[in-house]
C-alpha positions in Angstrom: -34.7 -9.0 31.5 -32.6 -7.9 28.4 -30.0 -10.5 27.6 -27.0 -10.4 25.2 -24.8 -13.4 24.2 -21.2 -12.7 23.3 -19.5 -15.5 21.3 -15.7 -15.5 21.3 -13.5 -14.7 24.3 -10.6 -12.8 22.7 -9.9 -9.2 23.6 -12.7 -8.1 21.2 -15.3 -10.3 22.8 -14.1 -9.6 26.3 -14.2 -5.8 25.8 -17.5 -6.0 24.0 -19.0 -7.9 27.0 -18.1 -5.1 29.3 -19.5 -2.5 27.0 -22.7 -4.5 26.6 -23.1 -5.1 30.3 -23.7 -1.4 30.7 -26.6 -1.7 28.2 -28.1 -5.2 29.0 -29.2 -6.8 32.2 -27.5 -10.1 31.5 -24.4 -10.7 29.3 -23.2 -14.2 28.7 -19.7 -14.6 27.1 -19.2 -18.0 25.5 -15.7 -19.3 24.7 -14.9 -22.6 23.1 -11.4 -22.7 24.5 -10.2 -23.5 28.0 -9.7 -19.8 28.8 -10.5 -16.3 27.4 -7.9 -14.0 25.8 -7.1 -15.8 22.6 -3.5 -15.5 21.6 -2.9 -12.7 24.1 -1.5 -15.0 26.8 1.8 -15.5 28.5 3.9 -18.6 29.3 6.5 -19.3 31.9 9.7 -21.4 31.6 10.9 -23.7 34.4 12.8 -20.8 36.0 9.8 -18.5 36.2 10.7 -16.2 33.3 7.6 -14.8 31.6 7.1 -14.5 27.8 4.2 -13.6 25.6 2.8 -15.7 22.7 4.1 -13.2 20.1 4.4 -9.4 20.2 1.4 -7.9 22.0 1.7 -4.3 23.1 -1.7 -2.8 24.2 -2.5 0.6 22.6 -5.2 3.1 23.2 -8.1 3.4 20.7 -8.8 7.1 21.1 -12.3 6.2 22.3 -12.6 7.2 26.0 -15.1 4.6 27.0 -13.1 1.8 25.4 -9.7 3.0 26.8 -11.2 3.3 30.3 -12.1 -0.4 30.1 -8.8 -1.4 28.7 -6.4 0.5 31.0 -8.1 1.9 34.1 -8.4 -0.6 36.9 -9.5 0.0 40.5 -6.8 -0.3 43.2 -4.1 -0.2 40.5 -4.1 -3.9 39.9 -1.6 -3.4 37.0 1.5 -1.2 37.4 1.8 0.0 33.8 4.8 1.0 31.9 3.3 3.7 29.7 5.1 5.2 26.6 4.0 7.5 23.9 6.2 6.2 21.1 6.6 2.6 20.0 10.2 2.0 19.3 10.9 -0.5 16.6 13.5 -1.3 14.0 14.5 -3.7 11.3 17.4 -6.0 10.3 18.2 -6.2 6.6 21.3 -6.9 4.5 23.4 -7.7 7.6 22.7 -4.5 9.6 20.2 -2.9 11.9 18.1 0.2 11.3 16.7 1.1 14.8 14.7 4.1 13.6 12.0 2.4 11.6 10.6 -0.9 10.6 10.7 0.1 6.9 13.2 -1.8 4.7 16.0 0.3 3.2 16.6 -0.1 -0.5 19.9 1.8 -0.2 21.4 -1.3 1.4 21.2 -3.2 -1.9 24.0 -3.6 -4.4 24.7 -0.2 -6.0 23.8 -1.4 -9.5 20.6 -3.1 -8.4 19.7 0.0 -6.4 20.1 2.3 -9.4 18.0 0.1 -11.6 15.4 -0.1 -8.9 15.2 3.7 -8.4 14.5 4.3 -12.0 11.6 1.8 -12.0 10.4 3.1 -8.6 10.1 6.7 -9.8 8.6 5.8 -13.2 5.7 3.9 -11.6 3.8 6.6 -9.8 0.2 5.6 -10.8 -1.7 3.6 -8.2 -1.9 -0.1 -9.0 -5.4 -1.7 -9.1 -4.1 -5.2 -9.0 -5.8 -7.5 -6.5 -2.8 -9.9 -6.1 0.2 -8.8 -4.1 2.8 -9.8 -6.7 1.4 -7.7 -9.5 0.5 -4.9 -7.1 4.1 -4.6 -5.7 5.7 -5.0 -9.1 3.7 -2.1 -10.4 4.1 0.0 -7.2 7.7 -0.6 -6.3 9.0 -1.7 -9.7 10.2 -5.3 -10.6 13.7 -4.9 -9.2 12.6 -3.7 -5.7 9.9 -6.2 -5.7 12.3 -9.1 -6.4 15.0 -7.9 -4.0 13.0 -6.4 -1.1 9.3 -7.4 -1.0 9.4 -10.9 -2.4 11.8 -12.3 0.2 9.5 -10.9 2.9 6.4 -12.5 1.4 8.3 -15.8 1.3 9.3 -15.5 4.9 5.7 -14.9 6.0 3.8 -17.2 3.8 6.3 -19.8 2.5 8.8 -19.8 -0.3 6.5 -22.0 -2.4 3.3 -19.9 -2.0 1.6 -18.8 -5.2 2.0 -15.0 -4.8 -0.5 -14.4 -7.6 -3.2 -15.7 -5.2 -2.3 -13.5 -2.3 -4.6 -10.6 -1.5 -3.3 -7.1 -2.0 -5.4 -5.8 0.9 -4.3 -8.2 3.6 -1.2 -10.1 2.7 1.6 -7.6 3.4 0.2 -4.2 4.3 -0.3 -5.2 7.9 3.5 -5.6 8.2 4.3 -2.3 6.8 6.3 -3.9 4.0 4.5 -2.1 1.2 6.6 1.0 1.9 10.3 1.3 1.6 13.1 3.8 2.3 14.9 4.7 -0.9 16.3 8.2 -0.5 17.9 10.4 2.2 15.6 11.9 4.8 15.2 15.4 3.3 14.5 14.2 -0.2 12.0 11.7 1.2 10.1 14.5 3.0 9.8 16.3 -0.4 8.8 13.3 -2.4 6.2 12.3 0.2 4.3 15.4 -0.7 3.3 13.7 -3.9 0.3 11.6 -2.9 1.1 8.5 -5.0 4.8 8.4 -4.0 3.8 9.0 -0.4 1.9 5.6 -0.5 5.1 3.7 -1.2 7.8 5.7 0.8 8.1 5.1 4.5 9.2 7.6 7.1 12.8 7.6 8.2 12.1 7.6 11.9 9.3 7.7 14.4 9.6 11.4 15.1 8.9 12.2 11.4 5.8 10.0 11.7 4.7 11.9 14.9 5.1 15.2 13.0 2.9 13.8 10.3 0.2 12.7 12.7 0.1 16.1 14.4 -0.2 17.8 11.0 -3.2 15.6 10.3 -4.7 16.5 13.7 -4.6 12.8 14.6 -4.6 11.8 18.2 -1.4 10.4 19.5 -1.7 6.9 20.8 -0.4 5.7 24.1 1.1 2.2 24.6 1.0 0.2 27.8 2.8 -2.9 29.1 2.7 -4.5 32.6 5.9 -3.5 34.5 6.5 -6.8 36.2 4.6 -9.4 34.1 3.4 -10.4 30.7 0.3 -9.4 28.6 -1.6 -12.3 30.3 -1.9 -10.1 33.4 -3.8 -7.5 31.4 -6.2 -10.2 30.1 -6.7 -11.5 33.7 -7.6 -8.1 35.0 -10.0 -7.5 32.1 -11.7 -10.8 33.0 -11.9 -9.7 36.7 -13.4 -6.4 35.6 -16.0 -8.2 33.4 -17.0 -10.6 36.2 -17.2 -7.8 38.8 -19.7 -6.1 36.5 -21.7 -9.3 36.3 -20.6 -10.7 33.0 -21.1 -14.5 33.0 -18.1 -16.3 31.3 -18.5 -19.9 30.1 -15.5 -21.7 28.6 -15.1 -25.1 26.8 -18.5 -24.3 25.3 -19.8 -23.6 21.8 -23.0 -22.4 20.2 -24.6 -25.5 18.8 -27.8 -24.1 17.4 -29.3 -20.7 16.5 -33.1 -20.3 16.5 -34.8 -17.4 14.9 -38.1 -16.0 13.8 -38.7 -13.4 11.1 -35.0 -12.8 10.7 -34.3 -12.2 14.4 -32.4 -14.6 16.7 -34.7 -15.7 19.6 -32.3 -18.1 21.3 -29.0 -20.0 21.1 -28.4 -23.5 22.3 -25.0 -24.2 23.7 -23.0 -27.5 23.5 -23.8 -28.0 27.2 -27.5 -28.1 26.2 -28.4 -24.8 27.8 -30.8 -22.7 25.7 -30.4 -18.9 26.2 -33.1 -16.5 25.0 -31.4 -13.4 23.8 -32.1 -10.0 22.4 -28.7 -9.6 20.8 -25.8 -11.8 19.7 -22.3 -10.3 19.5 -20.2 -12.7 17.4 -16.4 -12.3 17.5 -15.6 -16.0 16.6 -15.3 -17.2 13.0 -18.6 -16.5 11.2 -18.6 -20.0 9.7 -19.5 -21.4 13.1 -22.6 -19.2 13.3 -23.6 -20.2 9.8 -23.4 -23.9 10.9 -25.4 -23.2 14.0 -28.1 -21.4 12.0 -28.0 -24.0 9.1 -27.2 -21.2 6.7 -25.3 -21.6 3.4 -21.6 -21.5 3.7 -19.1 -20.2 1.2 -16.7 -23.1 1.6 -12.9 -22.4 1.4 -10.3 -24.2 3.5 -7.4 -21.8 4.0 -3.8 -22.9 4.4 -2.5 -22.2 7.9 1.0 -21.5 8.9 2.4 -22.9 12.1 4.0 -20.4 14.5 7.2 -21.3 16.3 8.0 -18.8 19.1 11.5 -19.0 20.6 11.6 -17.9 24.3 15.0 -17.4 25.8 16.7 -15.8 28.8 20.4 -15.0 29.1 22.8 -14.1 31.9 23.6 -10.7 30.3 21.5 -7.9 28.8 20.8 -8.0 25.1 22.7 -5.5 23.0 19.6 -3.5 22.1 18.4 -1.3 25.0 16.0 0.9 22.9 13.5 -1.1 20.8 10.3 -2.6 22.1 10.2 -5.0 19.2 12.0 -5.6 16.0 11.4 -6.9 12.5 13.8 -9.0 10.5 13.5 -8.7 6.8 16.8 -10.3 6.0 16.3 -13.6 4.1 19.2 -15.2 5.8 17.0 -16.0 8.8 13.4 -17.2 9.1 12.8 -15.1 12.2 10.4 -12.2 11.3 9.7 -10.5 14.6 11.4 -10.2 18.0 10.1 -8.9 21.3 12.6 -7.3 23.8 11.0 -7.5 27.2 13.6 -5.5 29.1 12.6 -2.4 27.0 8.9 -3.0 27.7 9.0 -3.4 31.5 11.1 -2.1 34.3 11.7 -5.5 35.8 14.8 -6.8 34.0 15.1 -10.4 33.0 17.4 -10.4 29.8 14.6 -12.2 28.0 13.6 -12.3 24.4 11.0 -13.9 22.1 11.4 -14.5 18.4 8.8 -15.7 15.9 9.0 -18.0 12.9 6.3 -19.2 10.5 6.6 -22.6 8.8 4.3 -25.0 6.9 3.1 -28.1 8.7 5.1 -30.2 6.3 8.4 -28.6 7.3 10.7 -29.6 10.1 10.1 -28.0 13.5 12.1 -24.9 14.3 14.6 -25.6 17.0 16.0 -23.6 19.9 19.6 -23.9 18.6 18.5 -22.5 15.2 16.9 -19.5 16.8 19.8 -18.8 19.2 22.3 -19.0 16.3 20.2 -16.5 14.3 20.0 -14.0 17.2 23.7 -14.2 17.6 24.4 -13.7 13.9 22.2 -10.5 14.1 24.3 -9.3 17.0 21.4 -9.2 19.6 23.1 -11.5 22.1 26.0 -9.9 23.9 29.5 -11.4 23.5 30.1 -14.0 26.2 26.4 -14.2 27.2 25.1 -17.7 28.1 21.6 -19.1 27.7 20.0 -19.5 31.1 16.8 -21.0 29.9 14.8 -21.4 26.7 12.3 -23.3 24.7 10.3 -23.2 21.5 6.6 -22.9 21.7 4.6 -24.3 18.7 1.2 -23.0 17.8 -0.6 -24.7 14.9 -3.3 -23.1 12.7 -2.5 -19.6 14.0 -1.8 -17.7 10.8 -4.0 -18.2 7.7 -2.4 -17.5 4.3 -4.4 -14.6 3.0 -5.3 -15.6 -0.5 -8.0 -13.8 -2.5 -10.2 -16.9 -2.2 -9.9 -16.7 1.6 -10.8 -13.0 1.5 -13.8 -13.6 -0.8 -15.0 -16.5 1.4 -14.7 -14.3 4.5 -16.6 -11.5 2.9 -19.4 -13.7 1.6 -19.9 -15.5 4.9 -19.9 -12.2 6.7 -22.6 -10.8 4.4 -24.7 -14.0 4.6 -24.6 -13.9 8.4 -25.4 -10.2 8.8 -28.1 -10.4 6.2 -29.8 -13.4 7.8 -30.3 -11.9 11.3 -31.2 -8.3 12.3 -29.9 -8.7 15.8 -26.4 -10.1 15.3 -23.2 -8.0 15.3 -20.3 -9.8 13.6 -17.0 -8.2 14.7 -13.4 -9.1 15.5 -10.6 -10.1 13.1 -12.6 -13.0 11.8 -15.1 -10.6 10.3 -12.5 -9.7 7.7 -12.9 -5.9 8.2 -9.7 -5.2 10.0 -6.7 -6.9 11.6 -4.9 -4.6 14.0 -6.3 -4.8 17.6 -7.0 -1.1 18.1 -9.0 -1.1 14.8 -10.8 -4.2 15.8 -11.9 -2.6 19.1 -13.0 0.6 17.3 -15.2 -1.4 15.0 -16.7 -3.3 17.9 -17.5 -0.1 19.7 -19.0 1.5 16.7 -21.1 -1.6 16.0 -22.5 -1.6 19.5 -23.2 2.2 19.5 -24.9 2.1 16.1 -27.0 -0.9 17.0 -28.2 0.9 20.1 -29.5 3.7 18.0 
């Protein structure tokens, strides 16, 4: 009987277990936590209002087999709200731009803007800097870096972070803050035809981006969200699908030991003392745990983690924004960096919102009153609206500060692990190869298909 062990019960491991069950007789998914799903879970307040642990909006991958797993359920267990365009926006310099998440340099003081534009246009060669500070100074120019990008970096990674140590590839690109708006829409379209300027100028709106994707013959993604619940419902139905196919799921369990012969894993011993003989291990947990279990050398680097505070609140009146699915806040006057608007994601109305803040462990806890005051100052809460329920959820060690040392350590450990065993697939965010969920799932699928060949 062909057996595969999947380690890590996030969406990557869960999806991989379903893919692998079509190819192996027995698939065992091992998760060290109390439940699978990772951070993609939902919470309820004392009045039954449902919130997610951050902004999580499932999106298609463009791979039919994967998308069928993710979004097609028998008996329509999930009533989906499906939309073709993800509506977002950003708050900066005291006002909203509800067309794009890209920060607008034209909101700066006129003199500062004019200095910045001169630097921006004179620096068209691609920067090869590996630290984010030098990279953005050379790409955007010193003035736009200081007034636009630097406050965003401080918001995400702490005002005292050494920006010379932050990795160019991971520290800010995932948030889209490496591009800016600096000109009117027509001039932007012309300038974006220049390849190097295109890399640092953002689109003015989502329809321009859609036009770009069509011109590139790129497939248009679809987005999904449960109509009457949170993202936890999606995870629960994926678990049900996996178990219906025969995937065995074990929680509160770790891989304690990896045994191999001639560079091939023969078996894994679990923390409950079970020994599982296996033909393949799919590892979507941090690789360092596999290195420990296999007694392999570890490139040791202890990253600094940010603590996430997620404000969840429900009001007695609708929020003032009835368009955006989620929002970014680039204004340095508030620590909030991302906001989820549930009434625009699902048809069941609740007047609910979640807002995310990152702080260091040494800092004071973020409070409900701080968050409500910030949301009011941004104009998101309607005049006269009263808070019906709310709380702040704290999640420690959720967001590693992406230094170059951390990136190097991740890459070395990935290489050590994949070189040591011929029958291990190391995937997921912890592999260091990608961050966004749809990319993670594409990599996982390609790994499985290529291994089968």
